[in-house]
N, C-alpha and C positions, 0 to 999 in steps of 0.2 A: 753377211751378218744375219743372225737369227731374227725372226720377226719380233721377238720379245724386246730385242735391243731398240728397234725403231719405235716400238710402243712406249718404251721407257723415255725415249727422247721426246716424244709428243707429250707425255705426262709432265716432263720438266718444263716444256714450253708453256703449257697451260698454267702450271703452278707459279712460275716465275715471270710470266707475261713477257717471254722472250721469243722473237721470231724463230721459226723452225730452221730456216736457212742459216741464221746466226749461230745456232747451237751446232749444226752440222759443220760449219766452217771452223768453229772452235775446236771440235773433236779432231777434225782432219789436221788442223795446224798443230795440235798437241801430239798426235801420232807421228807427224813428219819430224817434229823436234826430237821425239824419242828415238826415231830411226837414225837421224844424223848423229845423235849422241852415242848410240851403241854400235852402229855399223858403218857410218859414213863420216862426213865432216860438214861444217857450217856452210861451206860454199856450194854444196850440191843443191840442185833444184829438185824437189821431191813432190810427187803428186800422190794423194791417197784416194783410193776408190773403196767405198763402202757399199757392197751389193748384198741384197737380201738372200741371194742364192749361194752365198759364200760364208763360211764360218769365221773367216779371218779377214782383216783389212788387207787389200792389195796395195803394194808400194811400187810406184813407177819412178824410175830415175829419168829425168828429162834432160836431153843433151842436144846440142846443135851439131849438124854434120858440117865438117870443114875439111879443107885439103890438108893443112898442117895444124896439128893440135898444139895449142899453147897452154890451155888450162884443161887438163883431163877431167876436172870436176864437173865442168859444164859443157865440154866439147868432146866429140868423137870423130875419128878419121873416117873418110869416105869408104876406105877399104874395110874397116871394121863394121861400119854400118851396113854395107852391102852383104855381109855375111848373115845378117839378121833379116834384111829386107832388100831384095835385089834391085828394085826400081827406085831406090832412094837417091837423092841428088844433093849437091852441096847447097847449104842454106836451109835444108829441111830440118824439122824437129823430130827426133826419134825418142820413143818412150820405152824403156827397158824394165821388165819385171824383175825387181830385186827383193821381193818379199822373203824375209828370213824364215826358216823353218820354225824357229823358236820365237818368232815375232809376237805372237799372241800373248804369251806369259810375260815376256820382258817389257813389251810395250805397255801392258796394263800397269806394271809397277812404275815405269818411268814417266808415263803420261798422266797418271792419276792426278798428281798435284797440279800439273799444268792445266788440265781440264777444269778442275775445281776453281782454280784461280781465275781463269778466263771466263768461266760461267758467271762467277761473281761480278767480274767487270762488265760483262754483257748485261747482267741483271741491273746493275747500277745505271748503266747508260740508258737502258730501256725505261727504267723508272724515272730518270731525270727527264727524258724526252716526253714521257707521258704527262708528267706534272708541270713541266715548263710551259706547255701550251695551255695550261689551265690556271695560270696566275690571275689574280684579281677575280676569282670566282668562288662561289660557295660550294662546299662538298658535304656529303653525308658522312657521318662518323659514328663510331660506337665505342663506348668506354670499355677498355679491357681490364685495367687495374689502376689502383691509386697508390702511389709511393711518395710519402712525405708531402711536399707541396705540389708535386707534379701529377697530372692526370695523363695516363698513357692511353691513347685512343688508336683505333684502326681506321684508316682512310683508304678505302679500296685496296684491301689486303696489305697495306703498308702501315707499319707501326710508327706513330709520331707522339712526341711528348708535348703536352699542352702546359706551358709554364704558368706560374702564379700570375704574372702580369697580363697574360692573355686569357685569364679566366674571369668570368663575370662575378663580381663580388657577391658573396652569400648564396651563390648558386650551388645546389647539391649535386654532386657527381657520385655515381654508383656503377658497379659492374653491369654491363648490358645496356646502359642508358644510350639512347640514340638522339643525335642532335646535329645541327648544322654548324660548320666552321668555315671561316674565311681563309683562303689560301693567298697570303700576301706575296710571297716570292719563294723561289726555289734556288738554292745555292749548290753548285757542284763542288764537292770536297773529295779528298782521297778516300774517305770512309763511306762514300756514297752520297746521294742527294740529300740535302738538309732542307726540310720543309718548314717554312715559317707560317704557322697557322694561328688563328686568333678567334676569340669569341667577343673581344672588346673593340675590334677595329670598326670605325664608323661605316666603312663600306659594306660590312656585314648587313647593316640595316638597309642600305641601298639595294643590295642584291636580293634581300628578302622581299622588299617592296616590288622589285621586278618580277619575282616569282608569283606574288599574290595579286598584283594589279596589272591586268593586260594593257591598260593605257600607257603605263610606264614601259613595259616590255616592248611595245610597238612604237614608242617614241612620240605618242600623242601628248603625254605628260612628261615633262623633264624635271629631274631632280637638280636644282640649281646649287644648293649647298646643304651641308649637314653639320650639326654640332652634337656631340654625344658625351654623356657622363654615364659610362657603361654600368648597367645594373639598376639605374634609377630613372634616367630621363634622357630623351633625345629630342632635338628639334630639326625638322626637315623642311626646307623651302622648296616648293614646287611651282611650276608654271605651265601654261598651255597656250600655244599660238592661236588655236581655234577658240574663238570667243564662246562657241556653243558648249565647250567642255569646261566643267567646273573641276579644276585640278584637285582642290581639297576634298570635294565630295567623292571624286573618283577614288582617291586614296583611302578614305574612311570606309566607303561602302555602305550599303543599306544596313541600318542599325549598327554600324561600326564593325561589321563582320570581317571586312578585309584587314583593317588595321589591328583588330583583335588577334587575328592569326599571327601577325608579325610579333605582337607583344608577347603572345604565349611562347613563341620560339625563343624569345629573349628573356625568359624567366620572369615575365611580368613587367619588364621595363616599359615605362610610359613613353609613347612616341607621339609628339605633337606635330601635326601637319600644318604648315603655314604657307600662305600664298605669297610668292615672290613678286615684287613690283620693281620697276625701274627707278621709281622715286625713292631715294635712300631714306628720307624722313618717314615716309609711309611704311617702308619695309622695317625700319627700326621699331616703330611704334607697334607694328603687328607682331614682331618677333618677341616683344616683352609681354605678350598675352600670358595669363589672363588679366594682367594689370591694365588699367585704362591710362593712357598717356595723354597729358594735356598738350604738350608741345615738344617738338624736337628741333634743335638748331645744329646744323652741321658746322663744327668748329674747324675741321680740316678735311677737305674732300680727297686727300691723298694723291694730289697731282704730282707731288714729289715722292718718288719711291722710297726715299730715305726717311720720310716722315709718315708715321702711322696715321691712318684715318681716325678722326675723333668726332664725337658728337655729344652735345649737352642735352639731357633728357629731363623734362620738368613734369612732375606728377603732384597730385593732391596728397596731402599728408597721409590719409588713410590708405592710399594706393602704394605708398613707398615700400612697406614690407613685402607686398606681393610682387612688386617689380624687382626687388632684390632677390627674393626667394630664400629658401632655407640654405644657410651657409653661403649665400651669394650665388646659388646655382642658376637661378633664372637669368640674372643679368650677365653672368659669365657665358652661358650658352648662347644668349642673344648676341653677345659681342663676337663670339666665334662664328656664329651663323652669318652675321652681316659683314664682318670684317672691320667693324668700327670699335674703337675703345669708347665705352659708354660711361659718362659721368652723370650721376643722378642728382637732381636738385628739387627742392620743394617749389611749388608753383609761385609761392610768395617771393622767391628770388628772381623770377623772370623779369619784372620791370627794371630792377637794378642792373641785371645782366645786359638787357637791351640798351639801357641808358648809357652804360659804360662803353658799349660797342659803338653807339651812335656818336658819343663825344670823341672817341678816338678816331673814328672815320672822318668826322667833320674837321678835326684838327689837322689831319694829314692832307685833306682836300684831294684824295686820290680817287674817290668814287662818290657818286651822289648818294644822299641819305634816303634811298628809297627801298633798297633791298638789303636788309641786315644779314641775310643768309646766303648771299651770292658767293661764288668762288673767290671773287676779288677781296672779300672781307675775311677770308680764312684766318690770316695772321692776326687781324684785329680781334676777331672772336676768341681766338686762343689766348691772346693777351688779356682780354676782358675776363675770361674765365679764371685765369690765374689771379688777376687783380681782385676779382670777387671773392675768391677763397682767401687771399691774403688779408683783405680788409675785414673779413667776417670775424676773425679772431676766435672762431669756434674750436680750433684745434691747437691753439698756442703755437709752440715751436716744433711740433711734431712734423716729421718728414712726410712728403707726399705718399711714399710707399706704405708707410704705416697707416696714414689716414684712409687710404684706399681700402686697406684690409678691414679697418674698423667700420667703414661705411658699407662694405659688402656684407658685414655681419649684422647690419641693421642699426648701427649707432650713428647718430647725426652730429654729435658734438661731445665735448668733454663732460658736459653736464649729465649726459646719458651714462657715463662711466662712474659717476660719483657713488660712493657706497660699496664699490666692488674692491675686493682685495687682489693682491698680486696673482694668486693662484687662479682666480676667476678670469683675470685678464689674459693670463697665459693660455687658458682654455679656448680663447678665441682663435679660430683658424688663421694660421699665418703669423701669429704673434709669439715671439720667443721671449726668453728671460730678459735679454738686454732691452728690447722694445718695451716690455712690461714695466721695467724699472723707470724708463723715461716717462711712460704714461702715468705712473704713480706720482712722479714728481710734479707733473702738470696738474693733476687733480687734487694734490695735497695742499 
């Protein structure tokens, strides 16, 4: 074959990221198929030789030497074989040159489609293997075009669509923009590998922290958990076994330069770094920063996997809005970060809460009245919490699901809703028309 042919093969390998040997095998297989179709049959074993000093591909028919021929497609008699090679013996393999005179033109027509199809398959397999080994990593990407709600980006010469749910809200995308994306998983399909990429995945924050903070990359500081509201705020819990290392300080960096680099990559998303502690009460209190927490009582420690962990959090009146956060974001992220369902109460309710717990524990005589927050008191604490809410009468007959949404929005009781019309109540996040009507009945 001419040198230009092999140069073209190398070019295809570079552009498609396919191994040279894989492409050559594909071409040889396609030429063998074309020969069998036009000059032989499917049973024949054919070998193709592509030499730089030859203008055409050489076709060799591979046959085994036998005494008595049963299948002439793959066998040749000893007598016939000795006519071509005198020292041949039974059991040897002989290769016969059967290259057709018109093979070059006919093969090109017959093999073209096969070569293209197999090259596409080889490209898909190579792409799949390349990306499969890089799942759960971040990759550099560039925006190529924007169509409707999807942003089409290029990730290492591979075009991928970034869907609306994987885009950071309010982030501006434009042709040529460079950014980091998180490769969640790679799926093998008939149409090629499908890459699931995201700008909203919580692990994008973790991988960015690994890039910017050597202590995390080297394992000196560990990311214990993360909660993310993409585009606005994330909370990351970190810890260090070495007492000499300040995990929070290491992540923030001098004058905040390290964490600022991460936030810049996330379109200005705020990233709060929180020190993880083994004590769940201390961890919960820290996770609700910047609000100051008066006390935390573990209602259910989650010993039973079927029961979600819960905690009662008590705050001063002026700290309550900050603890809840805008549209309940702060308490929601703290709940995701710690793994506890958090119920907020005013500090004035704490004595009544403890008193009810104490009474219930004494009445059962199951534990001593010394540690109201022990694991043995989990059920009593949960019952006391429910009793406290039931006795308060603040929410009337509204369901727990509705009152939780109202409390997350910063409303403490029905009195806070007086004077609001139905449209204003429906504007509260999570409240629909049916719930709004029930609330209107309660406050009317």
